[in-house]
C-alpha positions in Angstrom: -13.7 82.8 -49.1 -15.7 79.6 -49.2 -16.9 78.4 -52.6 -20.4 77.0 -53.1 -20.7 73.2 -53.6 -21.9 73.8 -57.1 -18.5 75.2 -58.0 -16.7 72.0 -57.2 -15.2 70.0 -60.1 -13.9 66.5 -59.5 -12.3 64.3 -62.1 -10.7 60.9 -61.7 -9.1 59.3 -64.8 -6.7 56.6 -66.0 -4.7 57.0 -69.2 -2.8 54.6 -71.4 -1.7 57.1 -74.0 0.7 60.1 -73.4 -1.1 62.3 -75.9 -4.4 61.7 -74.2 -2.8 62.5 -70.8 -1.1 65.6 -72.1 -4.4 66.9 -73.5 -6.1 66.3 -70.1 -3.5 68.3 -68.1 -2.9 71.1 -70.7 -6.1 72.9 -69.6 -4.4 73.4 -66.2 -1.2 74.8 -67.6 0.9 71.6 -67.7 2.7 69.8 -70.5 4.4 66.4 -70.6 6.7 64.6 -73.0 7.8 61.0 -72.6 11.5 60.5 -72.5 11.7 56.7 -72.7 10.1 53.8 -74.6 7.4 51.5 -73.3 3.8 51.4 -72.5 2.5 54.6 -70.9 0.1 54.4 -67.9 -1.0 57.2 -65.6 -3.6 57.9 -63.0 -4.9 61.5 -62.4 -7.2 62.9 -59.8 -8.3 66.5 -59.9 -10.3 68.7 -57.4 -11.1 72.2 -58.5 -13.0 75.1 -56.9 -12.9 78.8 -57.7 -10.0 79.3 -55.2 -8.2 76.0 -55.1 -6.9 73.3 -57.5 -5.4 69.9 -56.3 -4.0 67.4 -58.7 -2.7 63.9 -57.8 -0.8 62.2 -60.5 1.4 59.2 -60.9 2.8 57.7 -64.1 4.8 54.8 -65.3 7.3 56.5 -67.6 10.3 58.9 -67.6 8.8 62.4 -68.3 9.8 65.9 -69.0 7.3 68.4 -67.6 6.8 72.1 -68.3 4.0 74.5 -67.4 3.1 77.4 -65.1 0.7 78.4 -62.4 -2.9 79.3 -63.5 -3.2 83.1 -63.8 -3.9 84.6 -60.3 -2.8 81.5 -58.5 0.3 80.3 -56.7 1.4 76.6 -57.0 3.4 74.2 -54.9 4.3 70.6 -55.6 5.3 67.7 -53.3 5.8 64.0 -53.3 2.4 62.4 -52.6 4.2 59.2 -51.4 7.5 59.2 -49.5 8.5 56.1 -51.5 8.0 57.8 -54.9 10.7 57.8 -57.4 12.8 60.9 -57.8 12.4 64.2 -59.7 14.9 66.9 -60.8 13.2 70.3 -60.3 14.9 73.3 -61.9 18.3 71.6 -61.8 17.8 70.5 -58.2 17.3 67.0 -56.8 14.1 66.9 -54.7 13.2 64.6 -51.9 10.0 63.8 -49.9 10.5 66.6 -47.4 10.8 69.3 -50.1 8.2 71.7 -51.3 8.7 72.7 -54.9 7.6 76.3 -55.7 6.3 77.2 -59.1 7.9 80.5 -60.3 5.4 83.3 -60.2 6.4 84.9 -63.5 7.9 82.0 -65.4 7.7 78.4 -66.4 8.7 75.4 -64.4 11.0 72.8 -65.6 11.1 69.3 -64.2 12.2 65.8 -65.2 10.5 62.9 -63.3 11.4 59.3 -63.3 9.0 56.3 -63.7 6.7 55.7 -60.7 6.9 59.4 -59.6 3.8 60.3 -57.4 3.1 64.0 -57.0 0.6 66.4 -55.6 0.3 69.9 -57.0 -1.7 72.5 -55.1 -2.7 75.8 -56.7 -4.3 78.4 -54.5 -5.6 81.8 -55.6 -3.6 84.8 -54.5 -6.8 86.3 -52.9 -7.3 83.1 -50.8 -3.7 83.1 -49.7 -3.9 86.8 -48.7 -7.2 86.2 -46.8 -5.8 83.2 -44.9 -2.6 85.1 -44.1 -4.5 88.0 -42.7 -6.8 86.0 -40.4 -4.1 83.5 -39.3 -1.4 86.1 -38.6 1.1 84.3 -40.8 3.3 86.1 -43.3 2.2 86.4 -46.9 3.0 83.8 -49.5 5.1 86.2 -51.6 7.2 87.2 -48.6 7.7 83.5 -47.6 8.8 82.4 -51.1 10.7 85.4 -52.5 13.9 84.3 -54.2 13.2 80.6 -53.5 12.6 77.7 -55.9 12.1 75.0 -53.2 12.2 74.7 -49.4 12.9 71.8 -47.1 10.4 71.2 -44.3 10.4 68.9 -41.2 9.4 65.4 -42.0 6.4 65.6 -39.6 5.1 68.7 -41.2 5.3 67.2 -44.7 3.6 64.0 -43.4 0.7 66.1 -42.0 0.4 68.0 -45.3 0.2 64.8 -47.3 -2.3 63.4 -44.9 -4.5 66.4 -45.2 -4.5 66.4 -49.0 -5.3 62.6 -48.9 -8.2 63.3 -46.5 -9.6 66.0 -48.8 -9.4 63.7 -51.7 -11.1 60.9 -49.8 -13.9 63.3 -48.7 -14.6 64.3 -52.3 -14.3 60.7 -53.5 -16.7 59.3 -51.0 -19.2 62.2 -50.7 -18.9 64.3 -53.8 -20.9 67.5 -53.5 -23.7 66.1 -51.4 -22.4 65.8 -47.9 -20.0 67.4 -45.5 -19.5 70.4 -47.8 -18.8 72.8 -44.9 -16.0 70.6 -43.6 -14.7 69.9 -47.0 -14.4 73.6 -47.9 -13.0 74.5 -44.5 -10.2 71.9 -45.1 -9.7 72.9 -48.7 -9.8 76.7 -48.5 -8.6 77.4 -44.9 -6.8 74.5 -43.3 -4.8 73.6 -46.4 -3.5 77.1 -47.3 -2.8 77.8 -43.6 -0.8 74.6 -43.3 1.2 75.5 -46.4 1.9 79.0 -45.2 2.9 77.6 -41.8 5.3 75.1 -43.4 6.8 77.9 -45.6 7.2 80.1 -42.5 9.3 77.5 -40.7 11.1 75.8 -43.6 14.6 76.2 -44.8 15.5 77.3 -48.4 16.5 74.2 -50.4 19.4 74.2 -52.8 20.5 70.8 -53.9 22.3 71.6 -57.1 23.4 68.9 -59.5 27.0 68.6 -60.3 28.1 70.8 -63.2 28.4 67.8 -65.6 24.9 66.5 -64.6 23.4 70.0 -64.9 24.9 70.4 -68.4 23.6 67.0 -69.5 20.1 67.8 -68.2 20.0 71.3 -69.7 21.2 70.0 -73.1 18.7 67.2 -73.0 15.9 69.7 -72.3 17.0 71.9 -75.2 16.9 68.9 -77.6 13.5 67.7 -76.3 12.0 71.2 -76.9 13.7 71.4 -80.4 12.2 68.1 -81.4 8.9 68.5 -79.6 6.9 67.3 -82.6 9.0 64.2 -83.4 9.4 60.9 -81.7 12.6 60.8 -79.5 13.9 57.7 -77.7 16.4 57.7 -74.9 18.9 56.2 -77.3 18.4 59.0 -79.8 18.6 61.6 -77.0 21.8 60.1 -75.5 23.5 60.2 -78.9 22.5 63.8 -79.5 23.7 64.9 -76.0 26.9 62.9 -76.3 26.4 60.7 -73.2 25.5 57.1 -72.4 21.9 56.1 -72.0 22.7 55.3 -68.3 23.8 59.0 -67.8 20.2 60.0 -68.6 18.7 57.7 -66.0 
């Protein structure tokens, strides 16, 4: 299943404009809208092969995020830093030991607070099937059926973050020229195997918001989508939802 070095795409960018950032990520099925006022800054790193896509993003503002997995891929997301600010994922409060699972046949919905640091990992269905067969682990679909997120042991999540950081450093330091065999082994075997192993041992995560909090969030998302082409401040949004600005924090 290994890709050739020529198929590797590596991008590392900084952004100071939400529209520029949104245009950058839209090609990979993601869409962002800023929910607060202030200067926007973001850093994005992307590693892409025929079978795997890793993004590492952190940003300075309060954002609403929508999107879906690339066709033929399955996607998970996790905090890239244990000290990252929080995110509400499909009406659930997520923590550093949670794996967020993109729905296979629908769109994700998330609201992230300033200084949120996140990895997203998309792996092709064929790669996941191949790794499942040779490792003896259950298939991705069986492990994630009916789940929107899972909670894993802290040590397992630490190892997963470490591996993704290692892959990123290998590409950053060596590009396509050196250590390609080790890079592709880690990216297209060790990484999917670790994810399958974590899913196999993890517990389903349901951390539902309170009914009032969930209603506020759902109503906010409805308004954000209805006014997608118009500027919308936190003050405007809070007035339209009928809550205080603090309730949206």
